[in-house]
C-alpha positions in Angstrom: -50.3 -23.8 -15.3 -52.0 -20.7 -13.9 -50.2 -18.2 -11.8 -51.1 -19.3 -8.2 -50.0 -22.9 -8.7 -46.9 -21.7 -10.5 -46.0 -19.5 -7.6 -46.3 -22.4 -5.2 -44.1 -24.5 -7.5 -41.5 -21.7 -7.8 -41.5 -21.5 -4.0 -41.0 -25.3 -3.7 -38.0 -24.9 -6.0 -36.6 -22.1 -3.8 -37.1 -24.2 -0.7 -35.2 -27.1 -2.4 -32.4 -24.7 -3.2 -32.3 -23.5 0.4 -32.3 -27.2 1.6 -29.2 -27.8 -0.5 -27.5 -24.6 0.7 -28.2 -25.5 4.3 -26.8 -29.1 3.7 -23.7 -27.7 2.0 -23.0 -25.7 5.2 -23.9 -28.6 7.5 -27.1 -27.2 8.8 -28.7 -30.6 8.5 -31.9 -30.1 10.5 -32.7 -27.0 8.5 -31.9 -28.8 5.2 -34.4 -31.5 6.2 -37.0 -29.0 7.1 -36.7 -27.1 3.8 -36.7 -30.4 1.8 -40.0 -31.3 3.5 -41.4 -27.9 2.7 -40.3 -28.2 -0.9 -42.1 -31.4 -1.4 -45.2 -30.1 0.5 -45.4 -27.0 -1.6 -44.9 -28.9 -4.8 -47.8 -31.2 -4.0 -50.0 -28.3 -3.0 -49.2 -26.6 -6.3 -50.5 -29.7 -8.1 -53.7 -29.6 -6.1 -54.2 -25.9 -6.9 -53.6 -26.7 -10.6 -56.5 -29.2 -10.2 -58.7 -26.5 -8.8 -58.5 -27.9 -5.2 -57.6 -25.7 -2.3 -54.9 -27.7 -0.5 -55.7 -28.9 3.1 -53.7 -27.4 6.0 -51.4 -30.4 6.6 -47.8 -31.4 6.6 -48.7 -35.0 5.7 -47.3 -35.6 2.2 -49.2 -38.8 1.9 -52.5 -37.0 2.6 -51.6 -34.6 -0.2 -50.8 -37.5 -2.5 -54.2 -39.1 -1.7 -55.9 -35.9 -2.5 -54.2 -35.9 -5.9 -55.2 -39.5 -6.4 -58.9 -38.6 -5.7 -58.6 -36.1 -8.5 -57.7 -38.9 -10.9 -54.0 -38.2 -11.1 -51.6 -41.1 -11.4 -49.6 -41.1 -8.2 -47.8 -44.4 -8.4 -44.4 -42.8 -8.8 -45.0 -40.6 -5.8 -46.2 -43.5 -3.6 -42.8 -45.3 -4.1 -41.0 -42.4 -2.5 -40.2 -42.2 1.3 -42.8 -39.5 1.9 -43.7 -40.5 5.5 -40.1 -40.0 6.6 -40.0 -36.6 4.8 -43.3 -35.6 6.4 -42.0 -36.4 9.9 -39.0 -34.0 9.2 -41.4 -31.1 9.0 -41.8 -31.3 12.8 -38.7 -33.2 14.1 -36.3 -30.8 12.3 -37.7 -27.8 14.2 -38.7 -28.8 17.7 -36.8 -30.7 20.4 -38.8 -33.8 21.4 -36.5 -34.6 24.3 -33.0 -33.4 25.5 -31.6 -33.7 21.9 -32.0 -30.6 19.8 -33.0 -31.1 16.1 -29.5 -29.8 15.1 -28.1 -33.1 16.4 -30.7 -35.5 15.0 -29.8 -35.8 11.3 -26.8 -37.1 9.5 -25.6 -36.5 6.0 -27.3 -39.7 4.6 -30.7 -38.7 5.9 -30.3 -35.2 4.7 -29.2 -36.2 1.3 -32.1 -38.7 1.1 -34.6 -35.9 2.1 -33.2 -33.5 -0.6 -33.3 -36.3 -3.2 -36.9 -37.2 -2.3 -38.0 -33.6 -2.5 -36.3 -33.1 -5.8 -38.0 -36.3 -7.2 -41.4 -35.0 -6.0 -40.9 -31.8 -7.9 -39.7 -33.5 -11.0 -42.6 -36.0 -11.0 -45.1 -33.2 -10.7 -43.5 -31.2 -13.4 -43.8 -34.2 -15.7 -47.5 -34.6 -14.8 -48.1 -31.0 -15.7 -46.6 -31.5 -19.1 -48.9 -34.5 -19.9 
């Protein structure tokens, strides 16, 4: 892996650690946001490794499709709840109605978001070793 994709992957891992820290202190919206960021940055690091400049998007499925178009096997990524994690990039930051994001997420959703982001990172690390 060259240095720029590696930097993106290290930042993804840092964001995942921040998600866990926020979750441990019951800042659930922030944990969900950082989990979505971790997955997004990991996917963008894989695109960079393929020589593709990542698109400006928070859609994790769009990033998976871009990897697929580069010939990478993405089946294991497609089985993850990436759409839900993508939605957290926005819903965890901005009130959409009278309820602030800090009141939208429970521990189950937060743990699922962190688990999904972790799985994305692990899958992409395995792809890089192949």
